[in-house]
Structures are given as C-alpha cells and as structure tokens.
N, CA, C and O atoms as a MOPAC input file, in Angstrom:
PM7 MOZYME 1SCF
protein

 N    -22.54900 1    40.48700 1     3.98500 1
 C    -22.74000 1    40.17000 1     5.52100 1
 C    -21.66400 1    41.36100 1     6.04000 1
 O    -20.55000 1    41.39200 1     5.51800 1
 N    -21.88200 1    41.95100 1     6.66800 1
 C    -21.21200 1    42.52200 1     7.37700 1
 C    -20.22900 1    41.96200 1     8.70000 1
 O    -19.99600 1    40.75500 1     8.74600 1
 N    -19.84900 1    42.57400 1     9.41800 1
 C    -18.25800 1    41.85900 1    10.67300 1
 C    -19.43200 1    40.93400 1    11.31600 1
 O    -19.51500 1    39.71000 1    11.42200 1
 N    -20.51100 1    42.22700 1    11.79400 1
 C    -21.14700 1    42.08300 1    12.63500 1
 C    -21.66800 1    40.87200 1    12.64600 1
 O    -21.20200 1    39.90700 1    13.25200 1
 N    -22.34400 1    40.88600 1    12.18400 1
 C    -23.80200 1    39.48700 1    11.52800 1
 C    -22.93800 1    38.08800 1    10.69200 1
 O    -23.42700 1    36.99200 1    10.41600 1
 N    -22.02700 1    38.40400 1    10.52200 1
 C    -20.66000 1    36.88000 1    10.72100 1
 C    -20.58400 1    37.05200 1    11.77600 1
 O    -20.99700 1    35.95400 1    12.14700 1
 N    -20.35800 1    37.62000 1    12.74100 1
 C    -19.60800 1    37.41500 1    14.39200 1
 C    -21.80900 1    36.49100 1    15.38000 1
 O    -21.97500 1    35.91300 1    16.45500 1
 N    -22.55400 1    36.75400 1    14.58400 1
 C    -23.69500 1    36.46800 1    15.08600 1
 C    -23.45800 1    35.51000 1    14.46600 1
 O    -22.69500 1    34.64500 1    14.89700 1
 N    -24.08600 1    35.42500 1    13.24200 1
 C    -23.65300 1    33.68600 1    12.86800 1
 C    -22.72900 1    32.79600 1    13.88400 1
 O    -23.26300 1    32.15700 1    14.79100 1
 N    -22.01000 1    32.79400 1    13.78100 1
 C    -20.81600 1    32.59400 1    14.29900 1
 C    -21.24100 1    31.95900 1    15.86000 1
 O    -21.17100 1    30.76800 1    16.16300 1
 N    -21.54700 1    32.70900 1    16.46100 1
 C    -22.39600 1    32.40400 1    17.50500 1
 C    -23.42800 1    31.83700 1    17.90700 1
 O    -23.79700 1    31.38000 1    18.98900 1
 N    -23.95900 1    31.94200 1    16.65400 1
 C    -25.30100 1    31.05800 1    16.91900 1
 C    -25.05500 1    29.55400 1    16.76600 1
 O    -25.83200 1    28.87500 1    17.43500 1
 N    -23.93900 1    28.70900 1    15.86800 1
 C    -23.68000 1    28.13000 1    16.06400 1
 C    -22.62400 1    27.45900 1    17.07000 1
 O    -21.81200 1    26.53900 1    16.97400 1
 N    -23.00600 1    28.32100 1    18.04900 1
 C    -21.79800 1    27.83500 1    19.77300 1
 C    -20.81600 1    28.19900 1    20.05200 1
 O    -20.18500 1    27.73200 1    21.00200 1
 N    -20.32400 1    29.31600 1    19.16400 1
 C    -19.00600 1    29.92700 1    18.83600 1
 C    -18.97700 1    31.11100 1    20.13300 1
 O    -19.83200 1    31.86600 1    20.59700 1
 N    -17.62100 1    30.86000 1    20.42300 1
 C    -17.91400 1    32.14700 1    21.65500 1
 C    -17.69100 1    33.39200 1    21.70400 1
 O    -16.62800 1    33.65800 1    21.14300 1
 N    -18.20200 1    34.26100 1    22.11300 1
 C    -18.13700 1    35.98300 1    21.62900 1
 C    -16.94800 1    36.48800 1    21.11200 1
 O    -16.89000 1    37.17600 1    20.09300 1
 N    -15.63000 1    36.03100 1    22.06200 1
 C    -14.42500 1    36.16900 1    21.73400 1
 C    -13.85200 1    35.73600 1    20.38200 1
 O    -13.23500 1    36.41300 1    19.56000 1
 N    -14.17300 1    34.56500 1    20.35200 1
 C    -13.55100 1    33.57000 1    18.99300 1
 C    -14.12500 1    34.38100 1    17.64700 1
 O    -13.45900 1    34.88200 1    16.74100 1
 N    -15.92600 1    34.33800 1    17.84900 1
 C    -16.51900 1    34.98900 1    17.13900 1
 C    -16.66800 1    36.28400 1    16.77400 1
 O    -17.57700 1    36.63500 1    16.02200 1
 N    -15.23200 1    37.62600 1    17.59400 1
 C    -15.27900 1    38.91000 1    17.25500 1
 C    -14.29100 1    38.33100 1    16.11400 1
 O    -14.49000 1    38.66200 1    14.94500 1
 N    -13.01600 1    37.29800 1    16.52000 1
 C    -12.05500 1    37.39000 1    16.00200 1
 C    -12.03000 1    36.82100 1    14.48000 1
 O    -11.34200 1    37.11900 1    13.50400 1
 N    -12.95900 1    35.97700 1    14.66700 1
 C    -13.05800 1    35.02800 1    13.07800 1
 C    -13.26600 1    36.17700 1    11.97300 1
 O    -12.71300 1    36.44500 1    10.90600 1
 N    -14.57300 1    36.86600 1    12.90100 1
 C    -15.65000 1    37.88900 1    11.60300 1
 C    -14.28600 1    38.50900 1    11.26200 1
 O    -13.79200 1    38.33100 1    10.14900 1
 N    -13.59800 1    39.32300 1    12.32400 1
 C    -12.84900 1    40.38100 1    11.90700 1
 C    -11.40000 1    40.16000 1    10.45000 1
 O    -10.90400 1    40.90000 1     9.60000 1
 N    -11.17200 1    38.28800 1    11.01100 1
 C    -10.04100 1    38.03500 1    10.26600 1
 C    -10.22600 1    37.97900 1     8.51000 1
 O     -9.35500 1    37.78900 1     7.66100 1
 N    -12.30300 1    38.31800 1     8.27000 1
 C    -12.62800 1    38.22800 1     6.48200 1
 C    -12.61700 1    39.24500 1     5.94800 1
 O    -12.27000 1    39.42500 1     4.78100 1
 N    -13.20400 1    40.53100 1     7.14500 1
 C    -13.05100 1    41.51100 1     6.54400 1
 C    -11.60700 1    41.89300 1     5.30700 1
 O    -11.67600 1    42.13700 1     4.10200 1
 N    -10.64700 1    41.82400 1     6.03500 1
 C     -9.71900 1    42.08200 1     4.59100 1
 C     -9.36500 1    41.22300 1     3.49600 1
 O     -8.69800 1    41.52100 1     2.50500 1
 N    -10.11900 1    39.64300 1     3.91500 1
 C    -10.80100 1    39.40800 1     2.60400 1
 C    -11.83400 1    39.22700 1     1.96400 1
 O    -11.93800 1    38.36100 1     1.09500 1
 N    -12.68900 1    39.97100 1     2.28200 1
 C    -13.78800 1    40.63500 1     1.22900 1
 C    -13.42700 1    41.26800 1     0.38100 1
 O    -13.46000 1    41.08000 1    -0.83500 1
 N    -12.89500 1    42.40800 1     1.22500 1
 C    -11.37900 1    43.59500 1     0.62800 1
 C    -10.96300 1    43.12200 1    -0.57200 1
 O    -10.95000 1    43.87400 1    -1.54600 1
 N    -10.63200 1    42.02300 1    -0.64800 1
 C     -8.88800 1    41.56000 1    -1.98100 1
 C     -7.75700 1    41.33900 1    -1.37900 1
 O     -6.89000 1    40.53700 1    -1.72800 1
 N     -7.74700 1    42.31700 1    -0.11800 1
 C     -6.49200 1    42.32800 1     0.19300 1
 C     -5.51000 1    41.11600 1     1.10700 1
 O     -4.51400 1    41.24300 1     1.81900 1
 N     -6.40400 1    39.82500 1     0.65500 1
 C     -5.65300 1    39.01500 1     1.13600 1
 C     -5.73000 1    37.99600 1    -0.76000 1
 O     -5.78700 1    36.78100 1    -0.94900 1
 N     -5.70300 1    38.86600 1    -1.54900 1
 C     -5.85000 1    38.08300 1    -3.21100 1
 C     -4.55100 1    38.99200 1    -3.88500 1
 O     -4.50600 1    40.15400 1    -4.28900 1
 N     -3.41800 1    37.79500 1    -3.80300 1
 C     -2.26800 1    38.32300 1    -3.68000 1
 C     -1.80000 1    35.87300 1    -4.23600 1
 O     -2.39100 1    34.80300 1    -4.08700 1
 N     -0.12600 1    36.47500 1    -4.98100 1
 C      0.45200 1    34.97800 1    -5.41400 1
 C      1.78500 1    35.32600 1    -4.90600 1
 O      2.31900 1    36.34700 1    -4.47200 1
 N      2.16800 1    33.97500 1    -5.13900 1
 C      3.64400 1    34.46600 1    -5.64400 1
 C      3.92400 1    33.57900 1    -6.34800 1
 O      2.98400 1    33.34300 1    -7.10700 1
 N      5.73000 1    32.19000 1    -6.67700 1
 C      5.82200 1    31.80400 1    -7.41200 1
 C      6.22400 1    31.18500 1    -5.99600 1
 O      7.13000 1    31.98300 1    -5.75600 1
 N      6.21100 1    30.52600 1    -5.12900 1
 C      6.27700 1    29.32700 1    -3.99100 1
 C      6.38500 1    28.07000 1    -4.63100 1
 O      7.40700 1    27.42200 1    -4.85300 1
 N      5.20300 1    27.80200 1    -4.90200 1
 C      4.45000 1    26.24500 1    -5.82700 1
 C      5.56900 1    26.47600 1    -7.30000 1
 O      5.74800 1    25.31600 1    -7.66900 1
 N      6.00100 1    26.97900 1    -7.82300 1
 C      6.70800 1    27.09200 1    -9.20100 1
 C      7.89400 1    26.44000 1    -9.12100 1
 O      8.23200 1    25.34600 1    -9.57300 1
 N      8.64300 1    27.47400 1    -8.31200 1
 C     10.22800 1    27.33700 1    -7.11000 1
 C     10.67200 1    25.61400 1    -6.93200 1
 O     11.46700 1    24.71700 1    -7.21300 1
 N      9.38600 1    26.04000 1    -6.19600 1
 C      9.36000 1    24.61000 1    -5.27400 1
 C      9.64000 1    23.36600 1    -6.53000 1
 O     10.69200 1    23.24800 1    -7.15900 1
 N      8.50300 1    22.57400 1    -6.67500 1
 C      7.73800 1    21.92500 1    -7.67800 1
 C      8.77200 1    21.92100 1    -9.07000 1
 O      9.63700 1    21.06200 1    -9.23800 1
 N      8.50700 1    23.04700 1   -10.02300 1
 C      8.82700 1    23.57000 1   -10.95300 1
 C      7.50000 1    22.85700 1   -11.38600 1
 O      7.56900 1    21.80500 1   -12.02200 1
 N      6.29800 1    23.41000 1   -11.05600 1
 C      5.10500 1    23.29800 1   -12.12900 1
 C      4.68800 1    24.33700 1   -11.39100 1
 O      4.86200 1    24.72000 1   -10.23500 1
 N      4.17100 1    24.65500 1   -12.21700 1
 C      2.80600 1    25.79500 1   -12.47000 1
 C      1.88700 1    25.74200 1   -10.92400 1
 O      1.51000 1    24.81300 1   -10.21200 1
 N      1.82300 1    26.52500 1   -10.88300 1
 C      0.48300 1    26.42200 1    -9.80200 1
 C     -1.13600 1    26.22100 1   -10.28900 1
 O     -1.19100 1    26.41600 1   -11.50300 1
 N     -2.29700 1    25.93400 1    -9.79500 1
 C     -3.50400 1    25.24600 1   -10.33300 1
 C     -4.17900 1    25.60300 1    -9.86400 1
 O     -3.63300 1    26.31300 1    -9.01900 1
 N     -5.46300 1    25.67200 1    -9.71900 1
 C     -6.38800 1    26.11200 1    -8.95200 1
 C     -7.25900 1    24.50600 1    -8.53700 1
 O     -7.39900 1    23.50000 1    -9.23200 1
 N     -7.72500 1    24.80400 1    -7.13500 1
 C     -7.83700 1    23.55800 1    -6.18200 1
 C     -8.55900 1    22.21300 1    -7.10500 1
 O     -8.21400 1    21.04700 1    -7.29900 1
 N     -9.92400 1    23.19200 1    -7.61400 1
 C    -10.55100 1    22.33200 1    -8.88700 1
 C     -9.81300 1    21.75500 1    -9.45200 1
 O     -9.52200 1    20.56100 1    -9.38200 1
 N     -9.26100 1    22.90700 1   -10.35300 1
 C     -8.37100 1    21.26900 1   -11.02800 1
 C     -7.60500 1    20.52000 1   -10.77700 1
 O     -7.55900 1    19.49300 1   -11.45400 1
 N     -6.86600 1    20.68100 1    -9.91200 1
 C     -5.86900 1    19.36500 1    -9.03400 1
 C     -6.63700 1    17.91500 1    -9.18800 1
 O     -6.31000 1    16.90300 1    -9.80900 1
 N     -8.22100 1    18.32800 1    -8.06800 1
 C     -9.09600 1    17.89700 1    -7.45700 1
 C     -9.78500 1    16.72200 1    -9.49300 1
 O     -9.76600 1    15.50200 1    -9.66000 1
 N    -10.10200 1    17.47900 1   -10.19600 1
 C    -10.32400 1    16.62200 1   -11.09600 1
 C     -9.34700 1    15.52600 1   -11.33200 1
 O     -9.44300 1    14.31500 1   -11.13200 1
 N     -7.85600 1    16.65500 1   -12.06900 1
 C     -7.16700 1    15.43700 1   -12.52700 1
 C     -6.79400 1    14.31300 1   -11.83300 1
 O     -6.09900 1    13.43900 1   -12.35200 1
 N     -7.35000 1    14.24100 1   -10.26800 1
 C     -6.80600 1    12.77800 1    -9.78200 1
 C     -7.89300 1    12.53300 1    -9.00300 1
 O     -7.84800 1    12.44800 1    -7.77600 1
 N     -9.45000 1    12.34700 1   -10.06800 1
 C    -10.75200 1    12.24200 1    -9.37000 1
 C    -10.49800 1    10.44000 1    -9.09100 1
 O    -10.65300 1     9.74800 1    -8.08400 1
 N    -10.17300 1    10.21100 1   -10.09400 1
 C    -10.21100 1     8.13800 1   -10.25100 1
 C     -9.49100 1     8.24400 1    -9.33300 1
 O    -10.33800 1     8.12400 1    -8.44800 1
 N     -8.62800 1     8.37000 1    -8.84600 1
 C     -7.44000 1     7.86900 1    -7.37900 1
 C     -8.88000 1     7.55300 1    -6.41400 1
 O     -8.92400 1     6.48900 1    -5.79700 1
 N     -9.82700 1     8.35200 1    -6.34100 1
 C    -10.73500 1     8.18200 1    -4.90100 1
 C    -11.44100 1     7.32500 1    -4.98000 1
 O    -11.88500 1     7.05600 1    -6.09600 1
 N    -11.88200 1     6.45500 1    -3.71200 1
 C    -12.22900 1     5.27600 1    -3.59100 1
 C    -13.52800 1     5.65600 1    -2.50400 1
 O    -13.25900 1     5.98700 1    -1.34900 1
 N    -14.80600 1     5.58400 1    -2.93500 1
 C    -16.38000 1     6.01000 1    -2.69400 1
 C    -15.60800 1     4.62300 1    -1.80900 1
 O    -14.88500 1     3.65500 1    -2.04300 1
 N    -16.63400 1     5.58800 1    -0.15300 1
 C    -16.44200 1     4.72400 1     0.54500 1
 C    -17.78300 1     3.79300 1     1.40700 1
 O    -18.30000 1     4.54000 1     2.23800 1
 N    -18.24600 1     2.79500 1     1.39900 1
 C    -19.59000 1     2.53200 1     1.68200 1
 C    -19.80200 1     2.84100 1     2.71200 1
 O    -18.88500 1     2.77600 1     3.53100 1
 N    -21.18400 1     3.33800 1     3.13500 1
 C    -21.60000 1     3.97700 1     4.31300 1
 C    -22.86700 1     2.86000 1     4.62000 1
 O    -23.46200 1     2.46200 1     3.61900 1
 N    -23.38700 1     2.24000 1     6.19000 1
 C    -24.54600 1     1.79400 1     6.11400 1
 C    -25.55800 1     3.08000 1     7.32700 1
 O    -25.52200 1     3.81700 1     8.31200 1
 N    -26.17200 1     2.64100 1     6.45700 1
 C    -27.10200 1     4.19300 1     6.40600 1
 C    -28.86700 1     3.47500 1     7.26700 1
 O    -29.82400 1     4.23000 1     7.43500 1

C-alpha cells in the first residue's frame, strides 16, 4: 500500500487530512526496514534477554481472567 493509499484509508475512517498524511508518512520508513533495529536496553535493565511479544503473552496467558459480557 502506498503512502497516499494509506492516507486515504485513514481519511475514510474519519481522520483529518493533515493527520492522515502525517501518520501515513511515518509508515514509509517502517515499510522499508529503517526502523528495524535492536538494542540492549531490556537486557541491561532487567538482566533478561528480550523476547517477542507473542512469547511474553504465551508465558502469562494463565494470569488473564476472562471477563463475562452481556450480549
């Protein structure tokens, strides 16, 4: 999806033109891997190696309590 197409999608969901343009332009560097970098912050602060979010969620899934909803 191009930057313009993403901006249009944002506008279709009620976002202002200015904000839609700004947010979609932020995705361009991400799209091309410019934000794909790591550091040692988690390890240096916690002493534990970082892990993927899905791995974390799997490790704590038993702590989540379903909330009953009235439908």
